[in-house]
Structure formats: structure tokens, C-alpha cells
N, C-alpha and C positions, 0 to 999 in steps of 0.2 A: 836833627834828621840822624838816622842810624849812622850811616856814615857816607861821605861824600860820594857821590857818582862814579866820579873818575877814579876812586881808589878801587871800585869792584871791577871797573874796565881795564885798568893796570893788571888787577889779580887775572883777569879773563885772557889777556894777551900774554901773560907770562905761561898761564897754564896751557894754551893752545900753541905756543911757541914750543915748550915741552913736547907736548902732544905730536909735534911735526916729526921728533926726531925717531921714535920707533919705527916706523914704516921706512925711513931713511937708512936707518942703521941695517934694519933687516935686509932691504934691497942691496946695499954695497958690500955688507959683511960676507954674503955668499960667494964672493968672488972679486978680484981687484977691479974688474971691468962693470962688475955690477949683473944681476940675474936679468937677461933682457926678457926673459920668457913670463917673468912675474913684474917686470916693468909698469906696465900698465896697472894692476891690483896696488901697487905699492904707491905709485905717482897718484892714483885716485885719493888714498889714503891721504896722503901727505897733503894734498891739495884742499881737503877739507880743513884740517886745523891750520894749515897756512894761511888760507883765506881769513878763517875766523881770526886767527891772529893779528892780521892787518886790520881788519874792520875793529877790533878792539883797541889796538892801538890808536888808530884815527878817534875813536869815543874818547879814550884816556886824554888825547890830546885836545878835545874840545872842537873836534874835526869832521864833519859827515852828518851833521841835524841842521834842520832849515825851520824857521819860525812860520806857522801857518795860523790862520785864525782857530782852527781848532786845537792849537798847542804845538809843542815841538814834535817833530818827526825826524826819528833817528835814522837817516838815508842809509847808513854804514851798516846798522842793524839789519835793515832790509836787505841790503845789496847781498850780505853776508848769508842770508837766509835763502835768496834767490839763486846764489851760486852753490853753495854748499850743501843745500837738501838735494838736489838733483844729483850731486856726486855719490851721497850716501846711498841711494837708489840705485845709482849705475853700479856701486859695488856688490849690492845684493844681487841686481843682475848679472854681473859678472861670475858671481857663485852659482846662481840657478839656471842661468842660461836660458831666459824664456824668449819667445818670439821678439822680434824688432817691434812689433805693432805693441804687444802687452808692455813691453821695457817704455817705450816710446809713449805710451798712453799715460802708465803712472807718471812719468816725468812731467808730461803736460797738465796733468789733473794738478801735481804739485806746484807748478808754476802757477796754474789760475789760483790756488789758495793764498799762496804768498802774496799774489797780484790783489787779491781781494782784503787781504789784512793791511796792506799800504793804503787801497782807499779807505778801508774803516779807518785806519789812524789818522789820514791826513783830512777826513771831513767829519761832521758831526750830525747829530740828529738822524733821521730816517733814513738817508742815504748811509751813513754810517752803519747803521743797524742791520740794514740791508745786505750790503757788501759782507758784514760780518758772518750774517746767517747764510749767504751764497758759499761762502769759503768753507764755512760747516758742512755744509751739504757736500761740497767738493771732498772734503776730508773723509767722511763716511766712505765715498767712493775709493778713495786711495787706501783706507784701511781693509776695504774688501779684497783689493787687489793683492795688497801684501799678506793677508792673511789667507786667501783661497787661490787667486791666480799663479803668484810665485811658488808657492810651495808644491804646485803640481810639477812644476820643471824642475826645481830642485829635488824631488823624489828621484829623479833619474841618475841622479849625480853621486850616488854612494852614501854610506851612513856618516862618514866623517863629513863630508860637504854640506849634508843635509843637517848635522848636528850643530856646525859653525853657522849657517845659515839661518838656523832656526834662533840661536841666542840672538844675533844680531838684527835679525827682523823683530824679535820680541823687546830689545831695547829700544827699537826705533817707535815701535806702536806704543809701547807704555809710555814713553816720554815725550812723542812728539803731541801725545793728547792731551798731556799738561799744558803745553802752550797758549792754546786758546782759553784755558782757564786763567791763567796768570793774565792775558790780555782783558779778559772780561773784568777781573777785580783792579787791574792798574788803572791809571787816571785816562788811559784810553777808552775804557769802560765804564765802569760803575764807580771807580774811583775809591775804592776801599783800601788800596795801597798807596804809600808815598813813592814817588819816583825814584828816591833811594832803594826801598825795598823791592820794588819792581825791578830795577838793575840788579840787585843781590840775586833773586829768585833766577833771572834770566840767565845769569853768569853760571849759577850751579846747574841748571837745565842744560845748557850749552856744554859745560864741562863733560859733564856724564854721557849728555847724548851723541859728543863728537869726540872728545878724547877716550872716553871710556869705549866707545863704538871702536875706534882705532887701535886702541890696547888690546882688545877682545880678537878685533880680526888679525893683528900681527900674532897674538898668541896660538891662533888657530891656522898660523899660514901652512902647515904641513897639509891643510885640506888642497892647497892650491896644486901640490904636486900629483893629487888625484884626479885634477882636471884635464892634464895632458899637459905636454910640453908645447903645443902648438901656439899658446897664447891667446888671448880673447879677441885680437884684433882679426881673427881669421873668419871666414864665410860662415863656419859652421858654429861658431861662438854662441850665437843667439839661437841657433836651431832654422836659422834662415836660407841653408842652401844644403847640398847633398852632405852627409857625413859619413867617412869610412869607417869600417868595421874591420876587424882584425883579418879576416879572411879574403880581403880585397873587394867584398862588395860594397855597395853604398845602400844608406838608408836616408830616405828623403827627409828633409827637416820638415818641422811644422810650423808654418806661418801663420 
């Protein structure tokens, strides 16, 4: 065996824990009380790697998996993805500020993809492949939303915001596309990879797609200042309400 799966899980836990430091540092280093206008942004980023760190810690300790007739199901891994991937999409939404309908739709499709992956991993035979295929179709819809729908909103937020959004969006699309490929080659699919190799690749992808995402987002935190000081929890954050302009007039948001 290449290396015991627990070793890779420990590496994942340490990497995710380290990845939680930059957004917290960026948040609290700006002022003694923390920058409340950017709290949701930094909290979202810290949540991604923080949740992943806990999941990998559980896997390293041998907790969070169940034995099924189809094989071992890493519950901790799927719960991690079920919680962290919507947070990554939320951060992209906080930058692009689409309508609530668009962002909610993307997160809903993402949850369906993860649910399909869980069903595919927990079953075997035709049911497993149908679930995998359904999740694949849903993923194509998600990619369309990331490549087409969100950029339409980000284009209204200025060059710097658009540049940071584009980099983070590209990281997400490229790396997320590799996950189903690994699933297909792993014991859950064709069985061309060993369990240890599967863990190695998933740890690598998680580190790049989550820690890498967080580091790039924190490095581009100056883009947050271009979004205004009201913060993302106001009614106009996702274009869902009237937005005030500089001359005191209002512009109707796009639902």
C-alpha cells in the first residue's frame, strides 16, 4: 500500500487547519475588534477549511465511515463536501452578487450533486451508475451557472472584483471537474485506484480547491473594499432589492 490512508487524512487535517489561519488573520488584523463589514466574507472562507479540517481529523481517527454492502462509505468526507462546497459557491456569490434565485439555484444543484454521489457510493450496480450519471448531468448545469450566470452579475462590480471572481471561479470549475474522474477510477467506480491512492488524490484536490481558494481570496481581499461598506447581509447584496445610487435615487434590483 502506498501509504496508510490515515497518514493522508492527517496531512489533510493539518493543511486545512493551516488554511483556516489566513482568513481569520485578515479579519482580526485590520482592527482590534475585527472588520465587521467583511466578517461574512472571512467567516465563509474560514468555514470552508475549518469544516474540512474537522472532517479529515475524524477520518484520521477512523471515525466517520460506515460499512455497507457496497463497501466503506466515508460519511465524514461527504458531509464535508455537503457543507463546504455550498460555502465556496456562497463566497463566489458574495463577490458577484447575483439574484437570490440564481445563487440559491446553484447551491441547490450542488447539493443534488453531492446527494447523487452519496447514493452512488452507498449502492452498487445499476442504481450506483444511474446516481452517478444523474449527478454528472447536474454538474453540467452547475458549470453552466458558474461560467455564464454568475459572470453576468460580476461584470457589474468593477475590474478588480471581476478579476478575483474569475480566478476563484476558474479554480473551482477546473478542480471540481476532476472529482468525478477520481470517483470513477476509485474503488467506488471502476476500481483502478487503490483506497490509499484515492485518499491521496482527494486530499490533494481538497487542499488545492479549498486552501488554494481561500489563499487566493484572502490575497484579493482588496476587492472587498470595492463592494462597498454595507456588507453582504443587506437587502441589495444579491440584487434582490432597491439599490441606492450616489445621487440619492434608487435602482430596482434584478430578481
